[in-house]
C-alpha positions in Angstrom: -5.1 14.2 1.9 -2.6 11.5 0.8 -3.3 8.0 2.1 0.2 7.9 3.6 -0.5 10.9 5.9 -3.8 9.4 7.0 -2.2 6.1 7.9 0.5 7.8 9.9 -2.0 10.0 11.7 -4.2 7.0 12.5 -1.5 4.9 14.2 0.1 7.8 16.2 -0.3 6.9 19.9 -2.2 3.8 19.2 -2.2 0.7 21.4 0.5 -1.3 19.6 -0.2 -5.0 19.3 -3.9 -4.4 18.6 -3.7 -2.8 15.2 -4.1 -4.4 11.8 -3.9 -2.1 8.8 -5.6 -3.4 5.7 -4.7 -1.9 2.3 -5.5 -2.6 -1.3 -2.3 -2.7 -3.4 -3.4 -0.8 -6.5 -4.2 2.8 -6.0 -3.5 2.7 -2.2 -0.1 1.2 -1.6 1.0 1.8 -5.2 -0.3 3.2 -8.4 -1.8 0.4 -10.6 1.0 -2.0 -11.4 3.7 0.4 -10.2 6.6 0.2 -7.9 5.9 1.2 -4.3 7.3 4.8 -3.7 9.8 5.6 -1.0 7.3 7.5 1.1 4.9 4.6 1.3 7.7 2.1 1.7 9.0 4.1 4.7 5.5 4.1 6.3 5.1 0.4 5.8 8.5 -0.4 7.3 7.7 1.9 10.3 4.4 0.2 10.9 6.0 -3.2 11.0 8.9 -2.1 13.1 6.3 -0.8 15.6 4.6 -4.2 15.7 1.6 -3.2 13.6 0.3 -5.9 11.2 0.0 -4.7 7.6 -2.3 -6.7 5.3 -2.0 -6.0 1.6 -4.8 -7.3 -0.6 -4.7 -7.4 -4.4 -6.7 -8.9 -7.2 -3.5 -9.7 -9.2 -1.2 -12.6 -8.9 2.1 -13.1 -7.0 4.3 -12.6 -10.2 2.8 -9.1 -10.7 3.1 -8.2 -7.0 6.5 -9.5 -6.0 8.7 -7.0 -7.9 6.6 -4.0 -7.1 6.0 -4.4 -3.4 7.1 -7.6 -1.8 10.8 -7.5 -2.8 11.1 -3.7 -2.0 9.6 -4.3 1.5 12.0 -7.2 2.1 15.0 -5.1 0.9 13.9 -2.1 3.0 13.4 -4.2 6.2 16.9 -5.7 5.6 18.4 -2.2 5.2 17.1 -1.1 8.6 18.2 -4.3 10.2 14.6 -5.4 10.9 14.2 -8.5 8.7 12.7 -10.4 11.6 9.7 -8.0 11.5 8.7 -9.2 8.1 6.3 -11.4 10.1 4.0 -8.4 10.4 3.2 -8.3 6.7 0.5 -10.5 5.0 -0.2 -10.5 1.3 -3.5 -11.9 -0.1 -3.9 -12.5 -3.8 
């Protein structure tokens, strides 16, 4: 079962404000050194909009993460008018 489906199923009906979702960047959020796909991006945005913290961990550096996941998340949050919810994302390198 795709990770995106499992994440959505897990948070359905959850007590919002008490959930932190931890994910590894490569092979979970994205393929190795690849752009986040639209399905996962939509899920990440929906989690943050619902007030769920999303922690993305990677063994790579900022320069190799920013264009593939950080910028797309920022742009998606702006498109849906929820840029203030970026506070629900944490990135660890």
